[in-house]
C-alpha positions as CSV (number, residue, x, y, z in Angstrom):
1,M,0.4,0.1,0.1
2,Q,1.3,3.8,-0.8
3,I,0.2,6.2,1.2
4,S,1.1,9.9,0.6
5,G,0.3,12.9,2.7
6,P,2.0,15.7,4.1
7,F,3.9,14.5,6.8
8,S,6.1,11.2,7.3
9,V,4.8,8.9,10.1
10,S,6.6,6.7,12.3
11,V,5.7,4.4,15.1
12,I,8.0,4.2,17.8
13,D,8.1,1.5,20.8
14,N,8.7,3.2,24.0
15,T,10.2,0.5,26.7
16,D,10.1,2.8,29.4
17,T,6.4,2.8,29.3
18,Q,5.6,0.4,27.3
19,S,3.2,2.0,25.1
20,R,4.1,3.1,21.4
21,E,4.1,6.9,19.8
22,L,2.9,7.7,16.7
23,H,5.0,10.4,15.6
24,L,4.2,12.8,12.9
25,S,6.2,15.2,11.0
26,F,5.4,17.7,8.4
27,K,7.3,16.6,5.3
28,P,9.8,20.2,4.3
29,A,7.7,20.8,1.1
30,F,4.5,21.1,2.8
31,Q,6.2,23.2,5.0
32,R,7.6,25.9,2.4
33,Q,3.8,25.7,0.8
34,P,2.0,29.1,1.6
35,L,-0.6,28.8,4.0
36,A,-3.7,28.5,1.7
37,A,-1.7,25.8,-0.2
38,R,-1.6,23.9,2.8
39,V,-5.1,24.0,4.0
40,E,-5.8,22.4,0.3
41,T,-3.1,19.7,0.8
42,V,-4.7,18.6,4.6
43,L,-7.9,18.7,2.6
44,A,-7.3,16.4,-0.2
45,H,-5.4,14.0,2.0
46,M,-8.6,14.2,4.1
47,Q,-10.2,13.0,0.8
48,G,-7.7,10.7,-0.5
49,L,-7.9,8.9,3.1
50,Q,-11.8,8.7,2.8
51,E,-11.6,7.1,-0.7
52,S,-8.6,4.7,0.4
53,M,-11.0,3.8,3.4
54,E,-14.2,3.1,1.0
55,Q,-11.9,0.7,-1.5
56,E,-10.2,-0.9,1.1
57,S,-11.6,-4.4,2.1
58,D,-9.1,-5.0,4.7
59,D,-11.4,-4.1,8.1
60,A,-8.3,-3.8,10.4
61,A,-6.3,-1.6,7.7
62,R,-9.4,0.2,7.2
63,Q,-9.5,0.7,10.9
64,G,-6.5,2.5,10.9
65,M,-7.1,4.9,8.0
66,L,-10.1,5.5,9.9
67,M,-7.8,6.5,12.7
68,M,-5.4,8.8,10.8
69,L,-8.2,10.3,9.0
70,Q,-9.6,11.0,12.7
71,I,-6.3,12.4,13.9
72,V,-6.1,14.5,10.7
73,E,-9.0,15.9,11.2
74,E,-8.6,17.1,14.5
75,L,-5.3,18.6,13.2
76,Y,-6.9,20.3,10.4
77,P,-8.3,23.5,12.0
78,H,-5.2,24.3,13.7
79,I,-3.2,23.8,10.5
80,E,-5.7,26.0,8.8
81,Q,-5.1,28.6,11.5
82,D,-1.7,28.8,11.2
83,E,-1.3,27.4,14.9
84,I,1.2,24.0,14.4
85,P,4.6,25.0,14.2
86,L,5.7,23.0,11.2
87,D,8.9,22.3,11.7
88,E,8.3,20.2,15.2
89,T,7.4,16.5,15.3
90,I,4.2,15.6,16.5
91,V,3.8,12.9,19.5
92,I,0.5,10.7,19.8
93,E,0.8,7.9,22.4
94,M,-0.8,4.7,21.8
95,G,-1.4,2.2,23.6
96,A,0.7,-1.2,23.0
97,S,-1.9,-2.3,20.0
98,S,-3.2,0.1,18.0
99,P,-5.6,-0.2,15.1
100,L,-2.7,1.3,12.9
101,D,-0.1,-2.1,12.9
102,K,-1.8,-3.1,10.3
103,L,-2.1,0.3,7.9
104,L,1.7,0.6,8.8
105,Q,3.3,-2.4,8.2
106,G,4.2,-2.5,4.9
107,A,3.2,0.8,3.8
108,V,5.3,3.0,1.5
109,W,4.6,6.6,2.4
110,R,5.9,8.9,0.3
């Protein structure tokens, strides 16, 4: 599965807390865009995730896409208002097992 988007995604296993962290870092090309273009990019990404979910037959992958869509939807108003420092990494703590596991397994991020 190939996943495009305005950020790079990685999952980090935190051995100290026995949890996992989802790290989202905005790609340099996204950071260089003017605000209006960044907003359009995020809207297109949300639409692409929605379309991919509708076409996906694997329930676990679809659930991972839904979780990713929900994260992007939460970030959207802050991106729209230019409130997020784009050069910082957003860290989201997850449980030991997550719906994103299936989605990220074997995914190629562009």
